C-alpha positions as CSV (number, residue, x, y, z in Angstrom):
1,M,-110.0,36.9,-71.4
2,E,-109.2,39.3,-68.6
3,K,-109.0,36.4,-66.1
4,I,-106.8,34.4,-68.4
5,L,-104.3,37.4,-68.7
6,E,-104.4,37.8,-65.0
7,Q,-103.6,34.1,-64.4
8,L,-100.8,34.3,-67.0
9,L,-99.2,37.4,-65.4
10,R,-99.5,35.7,-62.0
11,G,-97.8,32.6,-63.4
12,I,-95.0,34.7,-64.9
13,K,-94.4,36.4,-61.5
14,M,-94.3,33.1,-59.8
15,S,-91.9,31.7,-62.3
16,K,-89.6,34.7,-61.8
17,Q,-89.8,34.3,-58.0
18,I,-88.9,30.6,-58.4
19,L,-86.0,31.4,-60.6
20,K,-84.9,34.1,-58.1
21,D,-85.1,31.7,-55.2
22,M,-83.2,29.0,-57.2
23,E,-80.5,31.5,-58.1
24,A,-80.0,32.4,-54.5
25,K,-79.8,28.7,-53.6
26,A,-77.5,28.0,-56.5
27,D,-75.2,30.8,-55.4
28,K,-75.0,29.4,-51.9
29,T,-74.3,25.9,-53.2
30,L,-71.6,27.1,-55.6
31,H,-70.0,29.2,-52.8
32,A,-69.9,26.1,-50.5
33,L,-68.4,24.0,-53.4
34,R,-65.7,26.6,-54.1
35,E,-64.7,26.7,-50.4
36,E,-64.6,22.9,-50.2
37,L,-62.6,22.5,-53.4
38,K,-60.0,24.9,-52.1
39,T,-59.0,22.3,-49.5
40,V,-58.4,19.6,-52.1
41,R,-54.8,18.7,-52.3
42,A,-53.9,17.7,-55.9
43,G,-50.1,17.4,-55.4
44,R,-49.5,20.9,-56.7
45,A,-49.0,24.1,-54.7
46,N,-52.1,26.3,-54.9
47,P,-52.1,29.6,-53.0
48,S,-55.9,29.4,-52.5
49,I,-55.4,26.5,-50.1
50,L,-54.3,29.2,-47.6
51,D,-57.4,31.4,-48.1
52,N,-59.0,30.3,-44.8
53,I,-55.9,30.8,-42.7
54,M,-56.4,33.6,-40.2
55,V,-53.6,35.2,-38.1
56,E,-53.5,37.5,-35.1
57,Y,-52.2,40.9,-36.3
58,Y,-52.3,43.7,-33.8
59,G,-55.0,42.0,-31.8
60,T,-57.2,41.4,-34.8
61,S,-57.9,38.1,-36.6
62,T,-56.8,38.8,-40.2
63,P,-56.7,36.7,-43.4
64,L,-53.2,35.6,-44.2
65,K,-53.4,37.0,-47.7
66,Q,-53.9,40.5,-46.3
67,V,-50.6,40.5,-44.4
68,A,-48.3,38.7,-46.8
69,T,-47.5,38.0,-50.4
70,I,-48.2,34.4,-51.3
71,S,-46.8,32.8,-54.5
72,A,-46.0,29.5,-56.1
73,P,-42.5,29.7,-57.6
74,E,-42.4,25.9,-58.2
75,A,-45.1,23.2,-58.8
76,R,-44.9,21.9,-55.3
77,L,-43.7,24.9,-53.3
78,L,-45.5,27.9,-51.8
79,T,-43.7,30.9,-50.4
80,I,-45.1,33.4,-48.0
81,Q,-43.4,36.8,-47.5
82,P,-44.9,38.6,-44.6
83,W,-45.0,42.4,-44.9
84,D,-44.2,42.5,-41.2
85,K,-41.6,40.0,-40.1
86,S,-42.7,40.0,-36.5
87,I,-45.7,37.8,-37.4
88,M,-43.7,35.0,-39.0
89,K,-44.1,32.7,-35.9
90,E,-47.8,33.4,-35.8
91,I,-48.2,32.5,-39.5
92,E,-46.3,29.2,-39.0
93,K,-48.3,28.5,-35.9
94,Q,-51.7,28.9,-37.7
95,I,-50.5,26.9,-40.7
96,Q,-49.5,24.0,-38.4
97,A,-52.8,24.2,-36.6
98,S,-54.8,24.2,-39.8
99,N,-54.4,20.4,-40.4
100,L,-53.2,21.0,-44.0
101,G,-50.5,18.4,-43.5
102,I,-47.7,20.8,-44.6
103,T,-44.7,21.7,-42.4
104,P,-43.5,25.3,-42.8
105,S,-39.9,26.4,-42.6
106,N,-38.4,29.9,-42.8
107,D,-35.1,31.7,-43.4
108,G,-36.0,34.8,-41.4
109,T,-37.5,36.5,-44.4
110,I,-39.7,34.0,-46.3
111,I,-41.8,31.0,-45.1
112,R,-41.6,28.0,-47.4
113,L,-44.3,25.3,-47.7
114,P,-43.1,22.2,-49.6
115,F,-45.9,20.1,-50.9
116,P,-45.1,16.3,-50.7
117,Q,-46.5,14.0,-53.4
118,L,-49.9,12.8,-52.5
119,T,-49.9,9.6,-50.3
120,E,-52.7,7.1,-50.3
121,D,-54.2,8.9,-47.3
122,R,-54.3,12.2,-49.1
123,T,-55.7,10.8,-52.2
124,N,-58.6,9.3,-50.2
125,R,-59.1,12.6,-48.6
126,K,-59.4,14.2,-52.0
127,K,-62.0,11.6,-52.9
128,S,-64.0,12.3,-49.8
129,T,-64.0,16.1,-50.6
130,V,-65.3,15.4,-54.1
131,E,-68.1,13.2,-52.6
132,K,-69.0,16.1,-50.3
133,C,-69.3,18.4,-53.4
134,V,-71.5,15.8,-55.1
135,N,-73.8,15.7,-52.1
136,A,-74.1,19.5,-52.1
137,V,-75.1,19.4,-55.8
138,L,-77.6,16.7,-55.1
139,D,-79.2,18.7,-52.3
140,F,-79.6,21.7,-54.6
141,L,-81.1,19.5,-57.4
142,T,-83.5,17.9,-55.0
143,L,-84.8,21.3,-53.9
144,Y,-85.1,22.4,-57.5
145,L,-86.9,19.2,-58.7
146,N,-89.3,19.2,-55.8
147,E,-90.3,22.8,-56.5
148,R,-90.7,21.9,-60.2
149,K,-92.6,18.7,-59.5
150,G,-94.6,17.6,-62.4
151,K,-92.8,19.9,-64.8
152,A,-89.4,18.2,-64.9
153,N,-88.6,14.9,-66.5
154,L,-86.0,14.1,-63.9
155,K,-86.9,13.0,-60.4
156,P,-84.7,12.9,-57.2
157,E,-85.1,9.1,-57.1
158,D,-83.5,8.9,-60.5
159,L,-80.3,10.3,-59.0
160,Y,-80.2,8.4,-55.7
161,S,-82.0,6.3,-53.2
162,I,-82.2,6.8,-49.4
163,N,-81.0,4.0,-47.1
164,T,-81.8,4.2,-43.4
165,F,-79.7,2.6,-40.7
166,T,-79.2,3.0,-36.9
167,N,-75.8,4.1,-35.7
168,R,-74.0,3.0,-32.5
169,R,-75.9,5.7,-30.5
170,G,-79.2,4.4,-31.6
171,R,-79.9,7.4,-33.8
172,V,-81.6,6.8,-37.2
173,I,-79.4,8.0,-40.0
174,K,-80.4,8.5,-43.6
175,R,-77.7,8.1,-46.3
176,K,-77.8,8.8,-50.0
177,E,-76.9,5.8,-52.2
178,L,-76.0,7.2,-55.7
179,N,-77.5,5.6,-58.8
180,F,-74.4,6.6,-60.7
181,E,-70.6,6.3,-60.3
182,I,-68.2,9.0,-59.4
183,F,-64.9,9.1,-61.1
184,V,-62.1,10.9,-59.1
185,D,-59.3,11.9,-61.4
186,D,-56.2,11.2,-59.3
187,S,-53.8,11.1,-62.2
188,N,-51.7,13.8,-60.6
189,A,-51.3,11.8,-57.4
190,Q,-48.2,9.9,-56.7
191,K,-48.8,6.2,-57.5
192,S,-45.9,5.2,-55.3
193,I,-47.2,3.9,-51.9
194,F,-43.9,4.1,-50.0
195,R,-43.9,5.8,-46.6
196,D,-40.2,4.8,-46.2
197,M,-39.4,3.5,-42.7
198,P,-36.2,1.4,-42.5
199,N,-36.4,-1.7,-40.4
200,S,-33.8,-0.2,-38.0
201,A,-36.0,2.9,-37.6
202,F,-39.1,0.6,-37.0
203,E,-37.2,-1.3,-34.3
204,M,-36.2,2.0,-32.6
205,L,-39.7,3.3,-32.7
206,F,-41.2,0.0,-31.4
207,A,-38.7,-0.2,-28.6
208,H,-39.3,3.4,-27.6
209,I,-43.1,2.8,-27.4
210,A,-42.6,-0.4,-25.5
211,Q,-40.5,1.4,-22.9
212,Y,-42.1,4.8,-22.6
213,H,-45.6,4.5,-23.9
214,K,-46.6,0.9,-23.1
215,D,-50.3,1.8,-23.1
216,L,-50.0,2.1,-26.9
217,L,-48.0,-1.1,-27.3
218,M,-50.9,-3.3,-28.4
219,V,-52.5,-0.8,-30.8
220,V,-49.1,-0.4,-32.5
221,A,-48.6,-4.2,-32.6
222,L,-52.0,-4.7,-34.2
223,G,-50.9,-2.4,-37.1
224,A,-47.3,-3.7,-37.4
225,F,-47.9,-7.4,-37.0
226,V,-51.6,-7.9,-38.1
227,G,-51.9,-5.0,-40.6
228,L,-55.0,-3.5,-39.0
229,R,-55.9,0.1,-39.8
230,P,-55.4,2.3,-36.8
231,S,-59.2,2.8,-36.4
232,E,-59.7,-0.9,-36.6
233,A,-57.0,-1.6,-34.0
234,C,-58.9,0.7,-31.6
235,N,-62.0,-1.5,-32.0
236,V,-60.4,-4.7,-30.7
237,R,-61.8,-6.3,-27.6
238,R,-60.0,-8.4,-24.9
239,E,-60.0,-12.1,-25.0
240,D,-62.4,-12.2,-22.0
241,S,-64.7,-9.4,-23.1
242,P,-68.4,-10.1,-22.3
243,L,-69.2,-8.9,-25.8
244,G,-67.3,-11.8,-27.2
245,P,-63.5,-12.5,-27.4
246,G,-61.8,-9.9,-29.6
247,I,-58.7,-12.1,-29.9
248,L,-59.0,-15.9,-30.6
249,F,-56.1,-18.1,-29.7
250,H,-56.0,-21.6,-31.3
251,Q,-53.9,-24.1,-29.5
252,S,-52.7,-27.6,-29.9
253,D,-50.7,-29.5,-27.1
254,G,-50.5,-26.2,-25.2
255,Q,-48.9,-24.4,-28.2
256,V,-50.5,-21.5,-30.0
257,F,-50.5,-22.2,-33.7
258,K,-53.0,-19.5,-34.9
259,I,-54.3,-16.2,-33.7
260,E,-57.3,-14.3,-35.1
261,I,-58.6,-10.8,-34.5
262,D,-62.4,-10.6,-34.5
263,L,-63.5,-7.6,-36.6
264,R,-66.8,-9.2,-37.7
265,K,-68.9,-6.5,-36.1
266,E,-68.4,-2.9,-35.0
267,I,-69.5,-2.8,-31.4
268,P,-69.5,0.2,-29.0
269,L,-66.7,-0.2,-26.5
270,R,-67.3,2.7,-24.2
271,S,-70.1,3.5,-21.7
272,D,-70.3,7.0,-23.0
273,L,-70.9,5.5,-26.5
274,K,-68.2,7.7,-28.0
275,P,-66.9,6.1,-31.2
276,T,-63.4,4.5,-31.0
277,G,-62.9,4.1,-34.8
278,R,-64.4,2.5,-37.8
279,I,-64.0,-1.1,-39.1
280,K,-63.5,-0.6,-42.9
281,K,-64.1,-4.3,-43.7
282,E,-65.7,-6.7,-41.2
283,R,-63.8,-9.9,-41.0
284,L,-61.7,-12.4,-38.9
285,Q,-58.1,-11.3,-39.4
286,A,-55.4,-13.9,-38.9
287,V,-52.0,-13.0,-37.6
288,P,-49.5,-14.1,-40.4
289,Y,-47.3,-17.0,-39.3
290,I,-44.1,-14.9,-39.7
291,F,-45.4,-12.5,-37.0
292,L,-47.0,-15.1,-34.7
293,E,-44.3,-15.3,-32.1
294,V,-43.5,-11.6,-31.8
295,F,-47.2,-10.8,-31.7
296,L,-47.8,-13.4,-28.9
297,D,-44.8,-12.0,-26.9
298,T,-46.0,-8.5,-27.3
299,Y,-49.5,-9.5,-26.2
300,N,-48.4,-11.3,-23.1
301,D,-46.2,-8.4,-22.1
302,Y,-49.0,-5.9,-22.7
303,M,-51.5,-8.0,-20.7
304,S,-49.0,-8.1,-17.8
305,Y,-48.8,-4.3,-18.0
306,L,-52.6,-4.1,-17.7
307,E,-52.9,-6.2,-14.6
308,G,-54.5,-4.2,-11.8
309,K,-55.4,-1.3,-14.1
310,K,-59.1,-0.3,-14.2
311,Y,-61.1,-0.7,-17.4
312,E,-64.8,-0.9,-18.3
313,K,-65.4,-4.6,-17.7
314,D,-68.9,-4.5,-19.4
315,F,-67.2,-3.8,-22.7
316,G,-63.7,-5.3,-22.3
317,P,-61.7,-3.0,-24.7
318,L,-58.1,-4.1,-25.3
319,N,-56.6,-0.7,-25.8
320,L,-57.2,1.9,-23.1
321,N,-56.9,5.6,-22.5
322,K,-55.7,7.2,-19.3
323,Q,-59.2,6.9,-17.8
324,G,-59.6,3.2,-18.5
325,K,-62.0,3.7,-21.4
326,A,-61.4,2.3,-24.9
327,L,-58.7,4.3,-26.7
328,S,-60.2,6.3,-29.6
329,Y,-58.5,6.7,-33.0
330,D,-58.4,10.5,-32.6
331,V,-56.5,10.3,-29.3
332,Y,-54.1,7.6,-30.8
333,Y,-53.5,9.7,-33.9
334,Q,-52.6,12.8,-31.9
335,R,-50.4,11.0,-29.4
336,F,-48.5,9.2,-32.2
337,R,-47.9,12.5,-34.0
338,K,-46.6,14.0,-30.8
339,I,-44.3,11.1,-30.1
340,I,-42.8,11.3,-33.6
341,R,-42.4,15.1,-33.5
342,E,-41.1,15.6,-29.9
343,E,-39.4,12.3,-29.1
344,M,-38.5,10.2,-32.2
345,I,-37.2,12.7,-34.6
346,P,-34.4,13.8,-32.2
347,I,-33.6,10.1,-31.5
348,F,-33.4,9.3,-35.3
349,L,-31.2,12.4,-36.0
350,K,-28.7,11.2,-33.4
351,S,-28.4,7.7,-34.7
352,D,-25.2,6.3,-36.0
353,D,-27.1,4.7,-38.9
354,P,-27.1,7.2,-41.9
355,E,-30.3,5.6,-43.2
356,V,-32.1,6.3,-39.9
357,V,-30.7,9.9,-39.8
358,F,-32.1,10.4,-43.4
359,F,-35.4,9.1,-42.3
360,G,-35.4,11.5,-39.4
361,Q,-34.7,14.4,-41.8
362,L,-37.6,13.3,-44.0
363,L,-39.9,13.4,-40.9
364,Q,-38.9,17.0,-40.3
365,E,-40.5,17.9,-43.7
366,N,-43.3,15.3,-44.0
367,N,-45.9,14.1,-41.6
368,I,-46.7,10.4,-41.0
369,S,-49.6,8.8,-39.3
370,P,-50.1,5.4,-37.5
371,H,-50.8,4.0,-41.0
372,I,-47.0,3.7,-41.3
373,F,-47.2,0.4,-39.3
374,R,-49.7,-1.1,-41.8
375,H,-47.4,-0.1,-44.6
376,W,-44.3,-1.6,-42.9
377,Y,-46.3,-4.8,-42.3
378,T,-47.3,-5.0,-46.0
379,T,-43.7,-4.5,-47.2
380,Q,-42.5,-7.3,-44.9
381,L,-45.1,-9.7,-46.3
382,V,-44.1,-8.9,-49.8
383,L,-40.4,-9.4,-49.1
384,S,-41.1,-12.7,-47.3
385,G,-42.6,-14.2,-50.4
386,V,-46.3,-13.3,-50.6
387,N,-46.8,-12.8,-54.4
388,E,-50.5,-13.3,-55.0
389,V,-52.9,-10.3,-55.0
390,S,-55.6,-12.3,-53.3
391,E,-53.3,-13.5,-50.5
392,L,-52.0,-9.9,-49.9
393,M,-55.6,-8.6,-50.0
394,S,-56.7,-11.1,-47.4
395,A,-53.7,-10.3,-45.1
396,R,-54.5,-6.6,-45.3
397,G,-58.3,-6.8,-45.1
398,D,-58.7,-5.0,-48.4
399,N,-62.0,-4.6,-50.2
400,S,-60.4,-4.0,-53.6
401,P,-57.2,-5.4,-55.1
402,E,-55.7,-2.0,-56.1
403,S,-53.3,-1.5,-53.1
404,A,-52.2,-5.1,-53.0
405,W,-51.5,-4.9,-56.8
406,V,-49.4,-1.8,-56.4
407,Y,-47.3,-3.3,-53.7
408,L,-46.7,-6.5,-55.7
409,Q,-46.0,-4.5,-58.9
410,N,-43.3,-2.5,-57.0
411,K,-41.7,-5.5,-55.3
412,G,-38.4,-4.8,-56.9
413,E,-38.4,-1.2,-55.6
414,I,-39.4,-2.4,-52.2
415,A,-36.4,-4.8,-52.2
416,K,-34.1,-2.0,-53.1
417,Q,-35.3,0.2,-50.3
418,Y,-35.4,-2.4,-47.6
419,G,-32.6,-4.6,-48.8
420,Q,-32.9,-8.1,-50.1
421,V,-34.2,-10.1,-47.2
422,N,-35.6,-13.5,-46.5
423,N,-37.5,-15.0,-43.6
424,G,-34.4,-14.3,-41.4
425,V,-35.7,-10.8,-40.8
426,F,-38.5,-12.3,-38.8
427,D,-36.2,-14.4,-36.8
428,Y,-34.5,-11.2,-35.9
429,M,-37.8,-9.6,-35.0
430,N,-38.4,-12.5,-32.6
431,W,-35.0,-11.9,-31.1
432,Q,-35.8,-8.2,-30.8
433,A,-39.0,-9.1,-28.9
434,E,-37.1,-11.3,-26.5
435,K,-34.6,-8.6,-26.0
436,L,-37.3,-6.1,-25.1
437,F,-39.6,-8.3,-23.1
438,G,-37.6,-11.3,-22.0
439,E,-38.6,-15.0,-22.3
440,H,-42.3,-15.9,-21.9
């Protein structure tokens, strides 16, 4: 009897220790989740999104909330009133460096942070954050269930399976595949997909890149005239790449009648094996007929520009950085943002076209990414007469019909914003290419 009581007491102590350990692990998991969820943009201004912002105050890195009053007077506006006005520039600097995607402005007393409606990019970011939180919970449950093995009805394999694959660097990666679906409530997100860029603004931007940033000309053209995602455009190979042609030209009687971009396999394009960008959907992507001539003109001009320039011939990347290696999406993204901020906004604001001026003013308050070219491409297809979801999905390389459906559902609104157009707009685009590059 004494031994039984001794075993029982030992079991109770072990159970208490297990509970104590699990409580500590649960606290850590919840803390990580709370920190992650603070960064979720839901289209409403939430002061907690600034909790991790640190500013230099008298030589000490100090939390923003300890040197200023932060409030949300409106649903999509935060105001920051520093207790010491001398640190206003420092606060703005740290907010801009935080990658929150919010542009601050101040009147000398108060800093204002306007929150734009969620774009498609931001909604996807929200979803990825939720997925991170789910993984954190699964890690916690796995630890708990393994420690309670044989005593719990639920097993880790009931929640997920582990898939193993090798990445581009040859490393073996294990990834959880959930046995259930995650629903992300984006009901507060803006359903509108428009990142408004008037055709005249597009032409100014394209001409500027062609003249002053020609090394980016082809990666831009792949977005604007083929609809590739920026990361996919960075994965395109030259026609003569030893890894296989990245661009396929179909000819008849010496005339190109079809061009396809080979995205059927994600292949390392750099000797240092650094990733250039992801291919979201592996496929052969055809250049739409309406963009065929302007794409071909742009390609020929770009290849003439590349003549004599060094590049890694064992890989044959189409888009190059300053060192002759394949251009990465991160570098492209940062350069694009800098071009918009430092070069294009002043040009737009000086335009005689009030629509372009208004667009420049919008850019002062809202950030855009290279995805703007894919959006512009889609609106031109819709306006040219594409009216089937499957056709638009194919032209965009989409996995699901949701985005194509939204564009087609809002065709009337697109027409209002871009003006009623027909195929003549693309004749003009060809003329614009000839104006920029000359006859080929």
